[in-house]
C-alpha positions in Angstrom: -2.8 13.8 29.2 -3.6 16.7 26.9 -3.5 16.2 23.4 -0.6 18.7 23.7 1.3 16.4 25.8 0.2 14.0 23.6 2.2 14.9 20.9 5.2 15.8 22.4 5.5 12.0 23.9 4.6 10.8 20.1 7.6 13.2 18.7 9.6 11.6 21.7 9.6 7.8 20.2 11.3 6.8 17.2 8.4 6.8 14.9 7.5 9.8 12.4 4.0 10.9 14.3 1.9 10.9 11.2 2.4 6.8 11.3 1.8 6.8 14.8 -1.7 8.8 14.3 -2.2 6.8 11.4 -1.8 3.1 13.5 -4.1 4.9 16.3 -6.9 6.1 13.7 -7.0 2.3 11.8 -7.2 0.6 15.5 -9.7 2.7 16.6 -11.5 1.8 12.8 -11.1 -1.4 12.8 -12.4 -2.1 16.3 -15.4 0.2 15.6 -15.9 -2.0 12.0 -15.3 -5.7 13.7 -17.4 -5.0 17.0 -20.1 -3.1 14.4 -19.7 0.2 17.1 -22.6 2.4 14.9 -21.0 5.7 14.9 -17.4 4.3 13.5 -19.8 2.3 10.2 -21.8 5.5 9.8 -18.8 7.7 9.8 -16.8 5.1 7.4 -19.2 4.6 5.1 -20.1 8.5 4.9 -16.1 9.3 4.0 -16.5 6.2 1.9 -19.3 7.4 -0.4 -17.8 11.3 0.1 -14.6 10.0 -1.2 -15.8 7.5 -3.7 -14.9 10.0 -6.5 -11.0 9.1 -6.2 -11.6 5.5 -6.2 -10.2 5.2 -9.3 -7.0 7.3 -8.3 -6.1 4.3 -5.0 -7.3 1.7 -7.6 -4.2 3.0 -10.4 -2.2 3.8 -7.2 -2.2 -0.5 -6.2 -1.9 -0.9 -9.8 1.8 0.8 -9.4 2.3 -0.9 -6.6 1.6 -4.5 -8.6 3.3 -3.6 -10.9 6.4 -1.7 -9.2 6.7 -5.4 -7.3 6.4 -7.6 -10.5 9.4 -4.7 -12.0 11.4 -5.4 -8.9 11.2 -9.0 -9.3 11.4 -8.9 -13.0 15.0 -7.2 -13.7 17.4 -5.1 -11.8 20.0 -2.2 -13.2 22.9 -0.9 -12.4 25.0 2.3 -13.8 26.8 -0.7 -15.9 24.9 -3.4 -16.0 21.2 -5.1 -16.5 19.7 -7.8 -15.6 16.6 -9.6 -16.5 14.3 -12.4 -15.1 17.3 -14.0 -14.0 20.7 -13.8 -12.0 23.0 -13.5 -15.2 23.9 -10.0 -17.0 22.3 -9.6 -20.0 22.1 -7.5 -22.8 20.4 -4.0 -23.3 18.4 -5.8 -25.7 17.2 -8.0 -23.6 16.3 -5.6 -20.9 14.5 -3.7 -23.0 12.0 -6.6 -24.0 11.7 -7.0 -20.8 10.9 -3.1 -19.6 8.8 -2.7 -22.2 7.3 -5.5 -23.6 6.5 -8.3 -20.6 5.8 -4.9 -18.6 3.2 -3.5 -21.0 1.5 -7.3 -20.6 2.0 -6.8 -16.9 0.4 -3.5 -17.1 -2.5 -5.1 -19.7 -3.1 -7.8 -17.4 -3.2 -5.7 -13.6 -5.0 -3.1 -15.2 -8.0 -5.6 -16.7 -8.3 -7.6 -13.3 -7.7 -5.2 -10.4 -10.4 -3.3 -10.7 -13.0 -6.0 -11.2 -11.3 -7.6 -8.4 -11.3 -4.5 -6.0 -14.8 -3.4 -6.9 -16.0 -6.9 -5.9 -14.0 -7.9 -2.8 -14.4 -4.3 -1.4 -17.3 -2.7 0.9 -15.0 0.5 1.3 -12.6 0.5 -2.2 -11.3 4.1 -1.1 -10.6 3.2 2.3 -9.5 -0.9 2.0 -7.1 -0.4 -0.9 -6.0 3.4 0.5 -4.5 0.9 3.4 -3.4 -1.6 1.2 -1.3 1.0 -0.9 0.4 2.2 1.8 1.5 -0.8 3.6 2.5 -2.7 0.4 4.3 0.7 -0.9 6.1 0.9 2.1 7.2 -2.4 1.2 8.1 -1.9 -2.2 9.9 1.2 -1.4 12.3 -1.0 1.0 12.1 -4.1 -1.1 15.7 -3.4 -2.0 17.1 -1.7 0.6 20.2 -3.7 2.4 20.3 -1.4 5.4 16.4 -0.9 6.0 15.2 -1.6 9.5 11.6 -2.5 9.5 10.7 -1.7 13.3 10.8 1.8 12.4 8.2 1.3 9.6 6.3 -1.5 11.6 3.2 1.3 12.5 2.4 2.4 9.4 2.9 -0.5 7.5 0.0 -2.5 10.5 -1.8 0.6 10.0 -2.4 0.3 5.9 -2.9 -4.0 7.3 -5.4 -3.0 9.6 -7.1 -0.2 6.8 -7.5 -2.8 4.3 -8.4 -5.9 5.6 -10.6 -5.2 8.9 -13.7 -4.1 7.1 -13.4 -7.6 5.0 -13.6 -9.3 8.4 -15.7 -7.4 10.1 
């Protein structure tokens, strides 16, 4: 099967092509790391070295995703209502307190803790954090969506988790 025919078959699926390609490359990467295939490990170390200057950017990405999840659970707001840390509708003052005060504290804690944890826990900081941002970012975007069909996004979510976890267990 030629590459163009393979690409057409991928485009005919219900998944976005980038998700399928990401899943395929993540599976190859994960298997290469797990079975300690030298060429894969060398390639990943080269990619990690070449992109290490972007470590700060992926750390900001994961911090943003984590802050997004906290915000998603702490408050909800619509055109005519606001709820903060409860199921009750609250005042604008309470919403302001949570959006500014509580989220500033949460952001500060995440900013202090996340970089240290990531730098100590990962061998491939950029690759693993990028995988985590992809998987958790997709979950965050769809967190409050009532009609989200997870089956349409699973290739990217699985690919992200493979990139995030496999280097640590290999």
